[in-house]
C-alpha positions as CSV (number, residue, x, y, z in Angstrom):
1,X,-1.1,-21.0,25.8
2,X,0.1,-21.6,22.2
3,X,1.2,-18.4,20.4
4,X,-0.9,-17.5,17.4
5,X,1.1,-18.6,14.3
6,X,1.1,-16.7,11.1
7,X,2.7,-18.1,7.9
8,X,3.8,-15.7,5.2
9,X,4.3,-17.1,1.7
10,X,6.6,-15.0,-0.4
11,X,7.9,-16.4,-3.7
12,X,10.7,-13.8,-3.4
13,X,13.1,-14.1,-0.4
14,X,16.3,-12.3,0.5
15,X,18.3,-13.5,-2.5
16,X,15.8,-11.7,-4.8
17,X,16.4,-8.3,-3.2
18,X,13.2,-6.9,-4.8
19,X,10.1,-5.0,-3.7
20,X,8.1,-8.1,-2.9
21,X,10.8,-9.4,-0.5
22,X,11.0,-6.0,1.2
23,X,7.3,-6.1,1.7
24,X,7.3,-9.7,3.2
25,X,10.3,-8.9,5.4
26,X,8.7,-5.7,6.8
27,X,5.4,-7.4,7.4
28,X,7.1,-10.2,9.2
29,X,8.9,-7.7,11.4
30,X,5.6,-5.9,12.3
31,X,3.7,-9.0,13.0
32,X,6.4,-10.5,15.2
33,X,5.6,-7.8,17.8
34,X,2.4,-9.7,18.5
35,X,2.5,-13.2,16.8
36,X,4.8,-16.0,15.9
37,X,5.7,-15.7,12.3
38,X,7.2,-18.1,9.7
39,X,8.4,-16.6,6.4
40,X,8.9,-19.1,3.6
41,X,8.6,-19.5,-0.2
42,X,5.6,-21.9,0.1
43,X,3.2,-23.7,2.4
44,X,3.7,-26.4,3.6
45,X,7.5,-26.1,3.6
46,X,9.7,-29.0,4.7
47,X,12.6,-26.6,5.4
48,X,10.5,-24.7,8.1
49,X,8.4,-25.8,11.0
50,X,5.7,-27.9,9.5
51,X,2.2,-28.9,10.4
52,X,3.2,-32.5,11.1
53,X,4.5,-31.4,14.5
54,X,1.6,-29.0,15.4
55,X,-1.8,-27.9,14.4
56,X,-0.8,-25.7,11.6
57,X,-0.7,-21.9,11.2
58,X,-3.7,-19.8,12.3
59,X,-3.5,-17.5,9.3
60,X,-1.8,-17.7,5.9
61,X,-0.6,-14.5,4.2
62,X,0.4,-14.9,0.6
63,X,2.2,-12.4,-1.7
64,X,1.5,-12.7,-5.4
65,X,-1.8,-14.3,-6.6
66,X,-0.4,-16.5,-9.4
67,X,2.9,-17.6,-7.8
68,X,1.4,-18.4,-4.4
69,X,-1.8,-20.0,-5.8
70,X,-0.7,-23.6,-4.8
71,X,0.0,-22.5,-1.2
72,X,-3.3,-20.8,-0.9
73,X,-5.2,-23.7,-2.4
74,X,-3.4,-26.2,-0.1
75,X,-4.1,-24.2,3.0
76,X,-7.7,-23.6,2.1
77,X,-8.1,-27.4,1.6
78,X,-6.4,-28.3,4.9
79,X,-8.0,-25.6,7.0
80,X,-11.1,-24.3,5.2
81,X,-12.3,-22.4,8.3
82,X,-9.0,-20.5,8.8
83,X,-8.4,-17.0,7.3
84,X,-6.2,-16.2,4.4
85,X,-4.9,-12.8,3.3
86,X,-3.6,-12.1,-0.2
87,X,-1.3,-9.2,-0.9
88,X,-1.7,-8.2,-4.6
89,X,1.4,-7.2,-6.5
90,X,1.6,-5.1,-9.7
91,X,1.6,-8.0,-12.0
92,X,-1.4,-9.4,-10.1
93,X,-3.5,-6.3,-10.4
94,X,-2.6,-5.1,-13.9
95,X,-2.2,-8.4,-15.7
96,X,-2.7,-11.8,-14.0
97,X,-6.1,-11.5,-12.3
98,X,-7.6,-10.6,-15.7
99,X,-6.2,-13.6,-17.6
100,X,-4.6,-16.2,-15.4
101,X,-6.7,-19.0,-13.9
102,X,-4.5,-19.6,-10.9
103,X,-4.4,-15.9,-10.0
104,X,-8.2,-15.7,-10.4
105,X,-8.6,-18.7,-8.1
106,X,-6.4,-17.1,-5.5
107,X,-8.4,-13.9,-5.7
108,X,-11.7,-15.8,-5.1
109,X,-10.5,-18.0,-2.3
110,X,-8.6,-15.4,-0.1
111,X,-10.6,-14.2,2.8
112,X,-9.1,-10.7,2.6
113,X,-7.2,-8.8,-0.1
114,X,-4.6,-6.1,0.4
115,X,-3.6,-3.5,-2.2
116,X,-0.7,-1.1,-1.7
117,X,-2.4,2.0,-3.2
118,X,-6.0,2.9,-3.8
119,X,-6.0,3.3,-7.6
120,X,-5.7,-0.5,-7.9
121,X,-9.2,-0.9,-6.5
122,X,-10.5,0.0,-10.0
123,X,-9.0,-3.4,-11.3
124,X,-11.3,-5.4,-8.9
125,X,-14.9,-6.3,-9.4
126,X,-17.4,-4.7,-6.9
127,X,-17.7,-8.0,-5.1
128,X,-13.9,-8.3,-4.7
129,X,-13.7,-4.7,-3.4
130,X,-15.8,-5.6,-0.4
131,X,-13.0,-7.7,1.0
132,X,-10.1,-5.4,-0.1
133,X,-8.1,-3.0,2.1
134,X,-5.4,-0.5,1.1
135,X,-2.3,-0.5,3.2
136,X,0.5,1.8,2.1
137,X,4.0,0.5,2.5
138,X,6.6,2.4,4.5
139,X,10.2,3.2,4.9
140,X,12.3,4.8,7.6
141,X,13.2,8.4,7.1
142,X,16.8,9.1,6.1
143,X,18.4,12.5,6.7
144,X,18.9,14.5,3.5
145,X,22.4,14.2,2.1
146,X,24.6,17.1,0.9
147,X,24.2,16.9,-2.9
148,X,27.1,17.7,-5.3
149,X,26.5,21.0,-7.1
150,X,28.5,20.1,-10.2
151,X,26.3,17.1,-11.0
152,X,22.6,16.4,-11.2
153,X,22.3,12.7,-10.4
154,X,19.2,10.7,-11.4
155,X,18.7,7.2,-10.1
156,X,16.6,4.4,-11.4
157,X,16.3,1.5,-9.0
158,X,14.8,-1.7,-10.3
159,X,15.9,-5.1,-11.6
160,X,16.2,-5.2,-15.4
161,X,12.9,-6.9,-16.5
162,X,10.3,-5.9,-19.1
163,X,7.7,-4.7,-16.5
164,X,10.2,-2.1,-15.2
165,X,10.9,-0.8,-18.7
166,X,14.6,0.0,-18.2
167,X,15.0,0.7,-21.9
168,X,13.1,4.0,-21.5
169,X,15.7,5.1,-18.9
170,X,18.6,4.0,-21.1
171,X,17.2,5.7,-24.2
172,X,16.5,8.9,-22.2
173,X,20.1,9.1,-21.2
174,X,21.2,9.4,-24.8
175,X,18.7,12.3,-25.4
176,X,19.8,14.5,-22.5
177,X,22.1,17.4,-23.5
178,X,23.1,18.7,-20.1
179,X,26.7,17.6,-19.3
180,X,26.1,17.6,-15.6
181,X,23.2,15.1,-15.6
182,X,24.3,11.6,-14.6
183,X,22.0,8.6,-14.9
184,X,22.6,5.9,-12.3
185,X,20.8,2.5,-12.7
186,X,20.8,-0.1,-9.9
187,X,19.4,-3.6,-10.3
188,X,20.2,-7.1,-11.5
189,X,19.7,-8.2,-15.1
190,X,16.8,-10.7,-14.7
191,X,16.5,-10.8,-18.5
192,X,19.8,-11.4,-20.4
193,X,19.0,-9.2,-23.3
194,X,18.3,-6.2,-21.1
195,X,21.6,-6.7,-19.3
196,X,23.4,-6.7,-22.7
197,X,21.6,-3.5,-23.7
198,X,22.6,-1.9,-20.4
199,X,26.2,-2.8,-21.0
200,X,26.0,-1.4,-24.6
201,X,24.4,1.8,-23.3
202,X,27.1,2.3,-20.7
203,X,29.8,1.8,-23.3
204,X,28.2,4.2,-25.8
205,X,27.1,6.9,-23.3
206,X,29.2,7.9,-20.4
207,X,26.3,9.6,-18.8
208,X,24.7,6.3,-18.0
209,X,26.1,4.0,-15.3
210,X,24.7,0.5,-14.6
211,X,25.8,-0.6,-11.1
212,X,24.2,-4.0,-11.2
213,X,22.7,-5.5,-8.0
214,X,23.4,-3.5,-4.8
215,X,22.4,-4.5,-1.3
216,X,19.3,-2.7,-0.1
217,X,20.9,-0.6,2.6
218,X,23.6,0.6,0.3
219,X,21.0,1.3,-2.4
220,X,19.1,3.6,0.0
221,X,22.3,5.5,0.8
222,X,23.1,5.9,-2.9
223,X,19.5,7.1,-3.5
224,X,19.5,9.8,-0.9
225,X,22.6,11.3,-2.6
226,X,20.7,11.7,-5.8
227,X,18.7,14.8,-6.9
228,X,16.0,12.8,-8.6
229,X,14.6,9.2,-8.8
230,X,13.0,8.0,-12.0
231,X,10.5,5.1,-12.2
232,X,9.6,4.0,-15.7
233,X,7.5,0.9,-15.1
234,X,4.6,-0.3,-17.2
235,X,3.0,-1.8,-14.2
236,X,3.4,-1.3,-10.4
237,X,1.4,-2.4,-7.5
238,X,2.8,0.2,-5.2
239,X,6.5,0.8,-5.7
240,X,8.8,0.6,-2.6
241,X,11.3,2.8,-4.4
242,X,8.8,5.7,-4.6
243,X,8.5,5.5,-0.8
244,X,12.2,5.2,-0.3
245,X,12.8,8.3,-2.4
246,X,10.1,10.3,-0.7
247,X,11.4,9.4,2.8
248,X,14.9,10.4,1.7
249,X,13.8,13.8,0.5
250,X,14.4,12.9,-3.2
251,X,11.9,14.1,-5.8
252,X,10.4,11.5,-8.2
253,X,9.6,11.5,-11.9
254,X,7.2,8.6,-12.8
255,X,5.6,6.9,-15.7
256,X,1.9,7.9,-15.8
257,X,0.4,4.6,-14.8
258,X,-2.3,3.7,-12.3
259,X,0.1,2.2,-9.7
260,X,2.2,5.4,-9.6
261,X,-0.8,7.7,-9.5
262,X,-2.0,5.7,-6.5
263,X,1.2,6.5,-4.7
264,X,1.9,10.1,-5.8
265,X,-1.6,11.4,-6.4
266,X,-3.5,12.6,-9.5
267,X,-2.2,16.2,-9.2
268,X,1.5,15.3,-9.1
269,X,3.5,17.3,-11.6
270,X,6.2,14.8,-12.3
271,X,4.5,12.3,-14.6
272,X,5.6,11.4,-18.2
273,X,3.9,9.0,-20.6
274,X,5.0,5.4,-20.0
275,X,7.6,4.4,-22.6
276,X,8.2,7.9,-23.8
277,X,12.0,8.4,-23.5
278,X,11.9,11.9,-25.0
279,X,9.3,13.0,-22.4
280,X,11.4,11.5,-19.6
281,X,14.6,13.2,-20.9
282,X,12.7,16.6,-21.1
283,X,11.4,16.2,-17.6
284,X,14.8,15.4,-16.2
285,X,16.3,18.4,-18.0
286,X,13.6,20.6,-16.6
287,X,14.3,19.5,-13.1
288,X,18.0,20.1,-13.6
289,X,17.5,23.6,-15.1
290,X,14.4,24.9,-13.3
291,X,15.0,25.0,-9.5
292,X,11.5,26.1,-8.8
293,X,10.0,23.1,-10.7
294,X,12.4,20.7,-8.9
295,X,11.4,22.2,-5.6
296,X,7.7,21.8,-6.5
297,X,8.2,18.1,-7.0
298,X,10.1,17.9,-3.7
299,X,7.3,19.7,-1.9
300,X,4.6,17.5,-3.5
301,X,6.5,14.4,-2.4
302,X,7.0,15.7,1.1
303,X,3.2,16.1,1.4
304,X,2.8,12.4,0.8
305,X,5.4,11.3,3.3
306,X,3.0,10.8,6.2
307,X,1.2,8.1,4.3
308,X,4.4,6.1,4.3
309,X,5.3,6.1,8.0
310,X,6.2,2.7,9.4
311,X,3.9,3.3,12.4
312,X,0.9,3.8,10.0
313,X,1.6,0.6,8.1
314,X,2.1,-1.4,11.2
315,X,-1.1,-0.2,12.8
316,X,-3.1,-0.9,9.7
317,X,-1.6,-4.4,9.2
318,X,-2.1,-5.4,12.8
319,X,-5.6,-4.2,12.9
320,X,-6.5,-6.1,9.8
321,X,-4.8,-9.3,11.0
322,X,-6.4,-9.0,14.4
323,X,-9.9,-8.7,12.8
324,X,-9.3,-11.7,10.6
325,X,-8.2,-13.9,13.5
326,X,-11.1,-12.8,15.7
327,X,-13.6,-13.5,12.9
């Protein structure tokens, strides 16, 4: 009997080393416990097993409504009776589905939609919500590291692009007065101007260090040795870095946006207004000076950790995929 074949379309593959790639890689790993899985940038893909030699995949999973729109349309045309699943990213939810025709077409044609946190449901019409599910992403738990007492290290993990708002992190580093605070930024410069600004900030302010791109495993090890993780994004679908911080015992300070609230909860004490570098600097200094406040953030993050267990994500994904295939 032929194994059920699932094809995952991910515009970002390993060379991108970003959150979308981590999501695609993890989903492929979970699904391979039950199905045959192909992971590629598009469908059909001449570099992978193609439909010319077989009957084609039984299910197409696509990440990113706009960038995967051609693959979704081609699959729906070739196999209109077969199910498709669209995983909505941050730029999908908070920008593209409201203005981009290709993203809107993907949203309409997909049999099922997956969001990475529940606050994003507010961006969908009532009709679209009926075919939407929320599946939290996950990360393995890392043991807490012994943290240096003489420093208070704050990490920002994210490629330098406008949606991540790295400028707020850079500008906050110039406003902090505590000598022991160190600001560590990991990520590739996807926009040249932001890379130049990172270099200039590093030259002018020794508190700020830009490490550039770092492999995922090494990034996780670096993160767990920090006291705090800052996420400054203007839009997020459900940030992997929040999960990786929480599962490493690292407290988070986050821009007050829908995607971050969906991950951390409305009552989380570590929000600052998006783009407000002074508010971010004040929040970091408060964490460094006020042990009880820093501990509060750690406790609030720890209470969310069960949501991000790999077993929970795998169970939810397999249940959804099984249902789609059976229907």
